[in-house]
Each structure stands twice: as structure tokens, then as C-alpha cells.
C-alpha positions as CSV (number, residue, x, y, z in Angstrom):
1,M,1.1,-20.2,-29.7
2,G,2.4,-17.2,-27.7
3,N,0.7,-14.0,-26.9
4,T,-2.0,-12.8,-29.2
5,S,-1.9,-9.2,-28.0
6,N,-0.4,-6.9,-25.4
7,D,-3.6,-6.7,-23.4
8,L,-3.1,-7.1,-19.7
9,I,-5.2,-9.7,-17.9
10,S,-5.9,-9.2,-14.2
11,V,-6.2,-12.6,-12.5
12,I,-8.1,-12.3,-9.2
13,I,-7.7,-15.0,-6.6
14,P,-9.7,-14.7,-3.4
15,F,-7.8,-16.5,-0.6
16,Y,-8.9,-17.7,2.8
17,N,-6.7,-20.1,4.8
18,E,-6.2,-22.4,1.8
19,E,-3.4,-24.8,2.6
20,D,-3.7,-27.8,0.4
21,Y,-4.1,-26.6,-3.2
22,F,-2.9,-23.0,-3.3
23,E,0.6,-23.8,-4.5
24,N,-0.8,-25.7,-7.6
25,C,-3.2,-22.7,-8.1
26,I,-0.6,-20.0,-8.2
27,F,1.9,-22.0,-10.3
28,S,-0.9,-22.8,-12.8
29,V,-1.3,-19.0,-13.3
30,L,2.4,-18.2,-13.5
31,R,2.9,-21.0,-16.1
32,Q,0.3,-19.7,-18.5
33,T,1.4,-19.4,-22.1
34,Y,-0.2,-15.9,-22.2
35,N,2.0,-14.2,-19.7
36,N,0.9,-10.5,-19.8
37,I,-0.9,-10.9,-16.5
38,E,-1.1,-9.3,-13.1
39,V,-2.0,-11.6,-10.3
40,I,-4.1,-10.1,-7.5
41,I,-4.5,-12.3,-4.5
42,V,-7.0,-11.0,-1.9
43,N,-6.3,-12.4,1.5
44,D,-9.8,-12.4,3.1
45,G,-8.9,-12.4,6.8
46,S,-6.7,-15.5,6.9
47,K,-4.6,-16.5,9.8
48,L,-1.3,-14.7,10.3
49,V,0.8,-17.5,9.0
50,Y,-1.0,-17.3,5.6
51,K,-0.6,-13.5,5.5
52,E,3.2,-13.9,5.9
53,K,3.3,-16.6,3.2
54,L,1.4,-14.5,0.7
55,D,3.6,-11.5,1.4
56,N,6.7,-13.6,0.8
57,L,5.1,-14.8,-2.5
58,Q,4.6,-11.2,-3.6
59,K,8.3,-10.5,-2.8
60,L,9.3,-13.2,-5.2
61,Q,7.6,-11.6,-8.1
62,P,6.6,-8.0,-7.1
63,N,6.0,-6.9,-10.7
64,K,3.5,-9.7,-11.3
65,I,1.9,-10.5,-8.0
66,K,0.0,-8.1,-5.8
67,V,-1.4,-9.2,-2.4
68,L,-4.2,-7.3,-0.7
69,H,-5.3,-8.0,2.8
70,H,-8.8,-7.8,4.4
71,P,-8.3,-7.7,8.2
72,N,-11.5,-9.8,8.6
73,N,-13.2,-12.5,6.6
74,L,-15.8,-10.7,4.4
75,G,-16.5,-13.5,2.0
76,V,-15.5,-14.5,-1.5
77,S,-17.7,-11.8,-3.2
78,A,-16.1,-9.0,-1.2
79,A,-12.7,-10.4,-2.0
80,R,-13.4,-10.5,-5.7
81,N,-14.8,-6.9,-5.6
82,T,-11.6,-5.8,-3.8
83,G,-9.6,-7.5,-6.6
84,I,-11.7,-5.8,-9.3
85,D,-11.1,-2.4,-7.7
86,A,-7.3,-3.0,-7.8
87,A,-7.2,-4.5,-11.3
88,T,-5.5,-2.5,-14.1
89,G,-5.9,-5.1,-16.9
90,K,-8.2,-4.8,-19.9
91,Y,-9.6,-8.2,-19.0
92,I,-10.4,-9.8,-15.6
93,A,-10.1,-13.6,-14.9
94,F,-11.3,-15.2,-11.7
95,L,-9.7,-18.2,-10.1
96,D,-10.4,-19.8,-6.7
97,A,-7.5,-20.6,-4.5
98,D,-8.2,-24.4,-4.5
99,D,-8.5,-24.6,-8.3
100,E,-5.9,-24.6,-11.1
101,W,-5.8,-23.8,-14.8
102,L,-4.5,-25.7,-17.8
103,P,-1.4,-24.0,-19.3
104,H,-3.2,-22.5,-22.4
105,K,-6.4,-21.4,-20.7
106,L,-5.9,-17.6,-20.9
107,E,-4.4,-17.7,-24.4
108,H,-7.3,-19.8,-25.8
109,Q,-10.0,-17.7,-24.1
110,L,-8.4,-14.4,-25.3
111,N,-8.2,-15.8,-28.9
112,L,-11.9,-16.9,-28.8
113,M,-13.0,-13.5,-27.4
114,R,-11.1,-11.6,-30.1
115,E,-12.1,-13.9,-33.0
116,N,-15.8,-13.7,-32.0
117,K,-15.8,-10.1,-30.8
118,L,-17.0,-11.2,-27.3
119,N,-16.9,-9.0,-24.2
120,Y,-16.7,-12.0,-21.8
121,I,-16.3,-15.7,-21.8
122,H,-16.8,-18.6,-19.4
123,G,-14.7,-21.7,-19.3
124,S,-15.5,-25.3,-18.5
125,Y,-13.8,-27.3,-15.8
126,Y,-12.5,-30.8,-15.3
127,N,-13.0,-32.8,-12.1
128,L,-9.6,-34.5,-11.9
129,D,-10.8,-37.1,-9.4
130,H,-13.4,-38.2,-11.9
131,V,-10.9,-38.2,-14.8
132,I,-8.4,-40.3,-12.8
133,L,-11.1,-42.7,-11.7
134,D,-12.3,-43.1,-15.3
135,F,-8.7,-43.7,-16.4
136,L,-8.1,-46.4,-13.8
137,L,-11.4,-48.3,-14.6
């Protein structure tokens, strides 16, 4: 499918001490088929060990990943607002640090927005525990 335009999408990820799922989260963003993105991770007052991990992640892809730090936990809404303020993309996409995207998510949504002249779009989600359970039964 490939990119449908050159429009930058700012992906905003609020982060607070997420240990179990964040690696899947960030890799699901970096593996998107639409790759004209900036990833803005807002560390919302996490422990020092997470601050260091996030800073190291930014160093791996400094042109794509930006990490911002709140010194204290202000909540997910404040973290999203900080990300919005730092965003430079034409579009903004939100992702929680314990979730992940399917590989074509941004590409499909951008195509739908352009084809239908939409200003915003909301996606559905899959509960993978439920899907796996249904598959096993």
C-alpha cells in the first residue's frame, strides 16, 4: 500500500511506569506501513529507571522519537496535552503505552479520512485475550 501522502502524523504516547507492554507499543508504531511519523512520548513523572530507558530509546531514533518529561505525575490528560503542544504533524494520533497497533492502522485511517473528507477518525480495538480464548475454544 505505502504512503498516501507526505502528511506528518504526530503519535502521542503518555507514559507512566509502564513495564510490561511498552516494548510492543513502541514497536507497533515504528512498524507502521505509513512511516511519515513523529513519536512523542510524554513521561508523566515515572521512576528514574524509566526516564533513562526512554532517553535511550530517543537516542536510537532521534529524528523520529521525541521524549518529554514531566517531573511529577500530572495524569494522562496533561501528558496528552503536553504531546499536542509539541506536535508538528498535520494529524495527531493517540496511543496508550500498554496498547499496540496493527501494522496498517495509520495508513488505513489516513486513506479513510482523505476519501471521505473527514477531519478526524476513531478506530476500533481488539481484545487479544478474548480473541485467543475464542480461537482456543
